[in-house]
C-alpha positions as CSV (number, residue, x, y, z in Angstrom):
1,M,5.1,-28.8,0.0
2,T,2.3,-27.3,2.9
3,K,-0.8,-25.8,0.9
4,R,-0.3,-21.9,0.8
5,V,-3.6,-20.0,1.6
6,Y,-4.5,-16.5,0.6
7,N,-2.6,-13.8,3.0
8,F,-4.5,-11.1,3.6
9,S,-2.6,-10.0,6.3
10,P,-1.3,-6.6,7.0
11,G,1.9,-7.6,7.7
12,P,4.6,-8.8,7.5
13,A,2.5,-9.5,4.8
14,V,2.5,-12.0,1.2
15,L,5.6,-12.3,-0.5
16,P,6.1,-13.4,-4.1
17,V,6.3,-16.8,-4.7
18,A,9.1,-17.2,-7.0
19,A,11.0,-14.9,-4.7
20,L,10.1,-17.6,-1.6
21,E,11.2,-20.4,-4.1
22,E,14.7,-18.9,-4.8
23,A,15.4,-18.2,-0.9
24,R,14.4,-21.9,-0.4
25,R,16.7,-23.3,-3.2
26,D,19.7,-21.1,-2.5
27,L,19.1,-21.2,1.5
28,L,21.9,-24.0,2.3
29,A,24.5,-22.5,-0.5
30,L,24.5,-19.5,-2.6
31,P,25.3,-20.3,-6.1
32,G,29.2,-20.0,-6.5
33,V,29.1,-19.2,-2.7
34,G,28.9,-22.3,-1.1
35,V,27.6,-20.7,2.4
36,S,24.1,-19.5,3.0
37,V,23.1,-15.9,3.0
38,L,22.6,-16.3,6.4
39,E,26.4,-17.2,7.5
40,L,27.7,-14.8,4.9
41,S,30.2,-11.8,6.2
42,H,28.5,-8.3,5.7
43,R,32.2,-7.5,4.5
44,S,32.4,-10.2,1.9
45,K,32.3,-9.7,-1.9
46,P,29.2,-11.6,-2.5
47,F,27.3,-9.7,-0.1
48,T,28.8,-6.3,-1.5
49,E,26.9,-7.5,-4.9
50,I,24.0,-8.5,-3.1
51,I,23.0,-5.0,-1.5
52,E,24.4,-2.8,-4.3
53,A,22.1,-5.2,-6.3
54,A,19.2,-4.5,-4.5
55,E,19.9,-0.8,-4.3
56,A,20.5,-0.5,-8.0
57,N,17.0,-2.4,-8.1
58,L,15.1,0.2,-6.1
59,R,16.8,3.1,-8.2
60,R,15.6,1.6,-11.4
61,L,11.8,0.9,-10.0
62,L,11.4,4.1,-8.0
63,G,13.5,6.3,-10.1
64,I,16.1,7.5,-7.4
65,P,18.5,10.0,-8.8
66,E,21.8,10.5,-7.6
67,S,20.7,13.4,-5.8
68,H,19.4,10.7,-2.9
69,A,20.8,8.2,-0.9
70,V,19.8,4.8,-0.4
71,L,20.2,3.0,3.0
72,F,19.5,0.0,4.7
73,L,18.5,0.1,8.1
74,Q,17.4,-1.6,11.0
75,G,14.5,-0.6,13.8
76,G,11.5,-0.3,11.6
77,A,9.2,2.4,10.6
78,Q,9.1,3.3,14.1
79,L,12.7,3.7,14.7
80,Q,12.8,6.0,12.2
81,F,9.7,8.0,13.6
82,A,12.9,9.3,16.2
83,M,15.3,9.1,13.8
84,A,14.1,11.9,11.1
85,P,13.3,14.5,13.5
86,M,16.2,13.9,15.3
87,N,18.6,14.3,12.8
88,L,16.5,17.1,11.0
89,L,14.9,19.5,13.8
90,G,17.8,21.4,14.2
91,G,15.6,23.6,16.7
92,K,13.2,24.3,14.7
93,S,9.4,22.5,14.4
94,A,7.8,20.2,11.8
95,D,4.5,19.8,10.4
96,Y,3.0,16.5,10.8
97,I,-0.6,15.9,8.4
98,L,-2.4,13.0,10.7
99,T,-4.2,11.0,8.3
100,G,-4.3,7.5,10.5
101,N,-2.9,6.3,13.4
102,W,0.5,5.4,12.4
103,G,1.2,9.4,11.7
104,K,-0.2,9.9,15.1
105,K,2.5,7.2,16.3
106,A,4.7,8.8,14.3
107,M,4.0,12.3,16.5
108,A,4.2,11.2,19.3
109,E,7.7,10.0,18.7
110,A,8.7,12.8,17.1
111,K,7.7,15.3,20.7
112,T,10.5,13.2,22.3
113,Q,13.0,15.1,20.3
114,G,11.5,18.4,20.0
115,R,9.1,20.6,18.4
116,V,6.0,19.5,16.4
117,R,2.6,20.3,15.9
118,A,-0.1,19.1,13.4
119,A,-0.7,21.2,10.8
120,F,-3.8,18.6,9.7
121,D,-5.9,16.5,11.6
122,A,-8.8,13.8,10.1
123,A,-9.1,12.8,13.8
124,G,-12.6,14.5,13.3
125,T,-14.1,12.2,10.7
126,N,-12.3,8.8,12.0
127,Y,-9.7,9.0,9.7
128,N,-11.2,8.5,6.9
129,R,-9.7,11.1,4.9
130,T,-6.6,13.3,3.1
131,P,-6.7,16.8,3.1
132,A,-7.9,18.4,0.4
133,A,-5.0,20.6,-1.1
134,G,-4.6,23.8,0.5
135,E,-6.2,22.3,3.7
136,P,-3.1,21.6,5.8
137,D,-1.9,24.5,7.9
138,L,1.8,24.5,7.0
139,D,4.4,26.7,8.5
140,P,6.7,27.7,5.6
141,K,9.7,28.1,7.9
142,A,9.2,24.2,9.3
143,A,12.3,21.8,9.7
144,Y,10.3,19.3,7.5
145,V,6.7,18.5,6.3
146,Y,5.7,14.8,7.1
147,V,3.0,12.4,5.9
148,T,2.3,8.9,6.0
149,S,1.3,8.3,2.5
150,N,-1.1,4.8,3.0
151,E,-2.8,3.9,6.4
152,T,-3.2,0.5,7.0
153,I,-5.6,0.4,9.3
154,Q,-7.9,2.9,8.1
155,G,-7.5,2.5,4.6
156,V,-6.7,6.1,3.4
157,Q,-4.2,7.0,0.7
158,F,-2.5,10.0,-0.6
159,P,-3.3,9.9,-4.5
160,A,-0.5,12.3,-5.1
161,E,2.3,14.0,-3.1
162,P,0.9,17.2,-0.9
163,E,2.2,20.5,-1.8
164,V,4.7,21.8,0.4
165,G,6.6,24.4,-1.1
166,D,10.2,24.3,-0.6
167,V,10.2,22.4,2.8
168,P,11.7,19.2,3.3
169,L,8.6,16.3,2.7
170,V,9.6,13.4,4.8
171,C,7.4,10.4,4.1
172,D,6.4,7.0,5.9
173,A,5.5,4.5,2.8
174,S,6.0,1.6,4.7
175,S,3.0,0.0,3.1
176,D,2.9,1.3,-0.4
177,I,6.4,1.8,-1.6
178,L,6.5,0.4,-4.8
179,C,2.8,-0.3,-5.8
180,R,3.2,3.0,-7.9
181,P,5.6,5.5,-9.3
182,V,6.4,8.2,-7.2
183,A,7.8,11.3,-8.0
184,I,10.9,10.9,-5.8
185,E,12.4,14.1,-5.8
186,R,9.9,15.7,-4.3
187,Y,10.9,13.8,-0.8
188,G,13.4,14.9,1.7
189,I,13.3,11.3,3.0
190,L,11.2,8.5,2.5
191,F,11.3,5.2,4.4
192,A,9.7,1.5,4.9
193,C,9.8,-1.2,6.3
194,A,9.8,-4.0,4.6
195,Q,7.2,-6.3,6.1
196,K,4.8,-5.2,3.6
197,N,5.8,-4.7,-0.5
198,L,10.0,-4.9,0.2
199,G,10.5,-8.5,1.8
200,P,10.4,-9.8,5.5
201,A,11.0,-7.7,8.5
202,G,14.2,-6.5,9.9
203,V,15.4,-4.3,7.4
204,T,14.3,-0.7,6.4
205,V,14.7,1.2,3.6
206,V,15.7,4.9,3.8
207,I,15.9,7.0,0.7
208,I,17.4,10.5,2.1
209,R,18.4,14.0,0.1
210,R,21.8,14.2,0.5
211,D,21.9,17.5,1.4
212,L,20.3,16.8,4.1
213,L,22.8,14.7,5.7
214,G,24.5,17.8,6.6
215,R,22.0,18.9,9.0
216,C,22.4,15.4,11.3
217,P,23.8,17.0,14.6
218,A,27.4,16.0,15.3
219,G,26.5,14.6,19.1
220,L,24.2,11.6,17.8
221,P,24.8,8.4,18.3
222,S,26.5,7.0,15.1
223,M,23.9,4.2,14.8
224,L,21.7,7.1,14.8
225,H,23.1,9.3,12.6
226,Y,21.9,9.6,9.3
227,G,25.3,10.9,7.4
228,K,27.7,8.0,9.5
229,L,25.4,6.0,8.1
230,A,25.5,6.9,4.5
231,E,28.7,7.5,4.8
232,A,29.4,3.6,6.2
233,K,27.2,2.8,2.3
234,S,24.4,0.7,5.1
235,L,27.7,-1.4,7.1
236,L,28.2,1.0,10.2
237,N,27.3,-2.6,11.9
238,T,26.6,-5.7,10.6
239,P,22.7,-5.3,8.4
240,S,20.1,-7.7,8.5
241,C,21.5,-9.7,5.6
242,F,18.9,-12.0,4.5
243,A,16.5,-9.1,5.0
244,V,18.4,-7.6,2.2
245,Y,18.9,-10.1,-0.1
246,F,15.3,-11.0,-0.1
247,V,14.5,-7.4,-0.8
248,K,17.1,-8.1,-4.0
249,L,14.9,-11.0,-4.5
250,V,11.3,-8.9,-4.5
251,T,12.5,-6.4,-6.4
252,D,14.3,-8.8,-9.3
253,W,10.4,-10.0,-9.4
254,L,8.7,-7.2,-9.8
255,L,11.4,-6.1,-12.2
256,A,10.8,-9.3,-14.1
257,E,6.9,-9.8,-13.5
258,F,6.0,-6.2,-14.5
259,G,8.7,-4.1,-15.7
260,G,8.4,-1.0,-14.1
261,L,6.1,0.6,-11.3
262,D,3.4,1.7,-14.1
263,K,2.5,-1.8,-14.9
264,V,2.4,-2.6,-10.7
265,H,0.3,0.3,-10.2
266,E,-2.4,-1.0,-12.6
267,F,-2.5,-4.4,-11.5
268,N,-2.8,-3.0,-8.2
269,R,-5.7,-0.7,-8.9
270,R,-7.6,-3.6,-10.8
271,K,-7.5,-5.8,-7.6
272,S,-9.0,-3.2,-5.4
273,Q,-11.3,-1.7,-7.6
274,L,-12.6,-5.5,-7.9
275,L,-13.3,-5.6,-3.6
276,Y,-14.7,-1.6,-3.9
277,D,-17.2,-2.7,-6.7
278,V,-19.0,-5.5,-4.3
279,I,-18.3,-3.2,-1.6
280,D,-20.5,-0.2,-3.3
281,A,-22.7,-2.8,-4.7
282,S,-23.6,-4.3,-1.3
283,G,-26.2,-1.6,-0.1
284,G,-24.0,-1.0,2.7
285,F,-24.2,-4.6,4.1
286,Y,-20.1,-4.0,3.7
287,P,-19.7,-0.5,4.1
288,G,-16.2,1.1,3.6
289,H,-14.5,3.6,5.7
290,A,-12.0,5.7,3.6
291,E,-13.9,8.1,0.9
292,K,-13.5,7.4,-2.3
293,G,-11.2,10.1,-3.4
294,C,-8.5,8.9,-0.9
295,R,-9.2,4.6,-0.9
296,S,-6.0,2.6,-0.3
297,I,-5.2,0.0,-3.3
298,M,-3.1,-1.9,-0.9
299,N,-5.4,-2.0,2.5
300,V,-9.2,-2.2,2.1
301,P,-11.2,-2.2,4.8
302,F,-15.1,-3.3,5.5
303,R,-17.5,-3.7,8.4
304,L,-20.4,-6.3,8.0
305,P,-24.0,-5.3,9.9
306,S,-22.5,-6.8,13.4
307,D,-20.1,-8.1,15.6
308,E,-21.9,-11.6,15.0
309,L,-21.7,-11.6,11.4
310,T,-18.5,-10.5,11.3
311,A,-17.4,-13.5,13.3
312,K,-19.0,-15.8,11.2
313,F,-17.8,-14.3,7.8
314,L,-14.1,-14.2,9.9
315,K,-14.6,-18.0,10.3
316,E,-15.9,-19.4,7.2
317,A,-13.2,-17.2,5.2
318,E,-10.7,-19.0,6.9
319,Q,-12.6,-22.3,5.2
320,H,-12.3,-21.2,2.2
321,D,-8.5,-20.4,2.4
322,L,-9.1,-16.6,3.0
323,A,-6.9,-16.0,6.0
324,F,-5.8,-12.9,8.4
325,L,-8.8,-10.8,7.4
326,K,-9.8,-9.4,10.8
327,G,-10.2,-5.4,10.7
328,H,-8.2,-3.1,13.7
329,R,-9.5,-2.4,16.6
330,S,-10.2,1.5,15.8
331,V,-12.2,0.6,12.4
332,G,-13.6,-2.6,13.4
333,G,-14.7,-5.4,11.0
334,C,-12.1,-6.6,8.3
335,R,-9.6,-5.5,6.4
336,A,-8.3,-7.1,3.3
337,S,-4.5,-6.0,2.7
338,I,-3.6,-6.9,-1.0
339,Y,0.1,-5.7,-1.3
340,N,2.3,-6.6,-4.7
341,A,2.5,-9.7,-4.2
342,M,-1.5,-10.8,-3.6
343,P,-2.1,-12.6,-7.0
344,I,-5.6,-11.3,-8.4
345,E,-6.9,-14.8,-8.3
346,G,-6.8,-14.2,-4.4
347,V,-8.6,-11.6,-4.5
348,E,-11.6,-13.3,-7.0
349,A,-11.3,-15.7,-4.2
350,L,-12.4,-13.4,-2.2
351,T,-14.8,-11.4,-4.0
352,E,-16.9,-14.4,-5.0
353,F,-16.9,-15.6,-1.2
354,M,-18.6,-11.9,0.0
355,R,-20.9,-12.0,-2.8
356,D,-22.1,-15.2,-1.6
357,F,-21.5,-14.5,2.2
358,Q,-24.1,-11.6,1.9
359,E,-26.5,-13.9,-0.5
360,K,-26.7,-15.9,2.5
361,N,-26.7,-14.0,5.4
362,G,-28.2,-10.6,3.9
């Protein structure tokens, strides 16, 4: 087997080795079926069993009640940026809580569909924090309130769901779904593209409160209408069968390895704390970006004293099998994305390298 490096990419991201190995074993022919999942009809009984198992796993892990439908869609999170307002605005305005680049992108897309406004915008501090309780200027008559639970670029994560009253909460959880328990009943819509914690790119999970399906305008194209997609059980057209299959494999792994999201959360906090301990003890050699109260346990951005040292750090990190650590241009420096499938050994190797690098170059 080709040697695997530690993959700190923000996405598409590291996948569980156990899931990759199972997919490799089954790629030529699924046991008892005789064809690859890549060849399997989405109308067949074997695929029905796969998609139903993936949904059952998600419901078990996230505690999704029957009041919410689970959809497996395409188009990534960016299509959801438009679909949510397309289906829910209904002539009203929506409030956006902006804590980073992805929230800004979502609001820009929403503006193509109707009236939206920023109820909170952390641009003044370069998106290094989430709002304090009561800080967002929320409209109690808004169609919905939109948040990004974890901003991958800035490394900012909501420590808990914001209080939005009776207004439906719409959340892009693409980069932190399944990393910790959530109060799913508090969400009108929670969606996530797959390529962080769910599987490979190609499928987007949308969890939507069933009563909101009645708000979807009748004139929407069928493939953009949450109600019609839910009625068809995500099979209005051919879904991304392999990506759905892989969501099942990843959630199988989470259940077998951890049992539930409390243990997953504990594991992720342990990994992220290893990195934040090095950052905090570096005396400013590795300054972080996010404020301590809202640091992400999925994406850890940090900088170095100069661009030259950053380039040297990244080059030498790759020589130590620590790959894809380059930060986003809006924040600079480096970023370690440590999703569920990143083993603790990878984070330990990175922290050891960071200490050694500072000792030699500080």
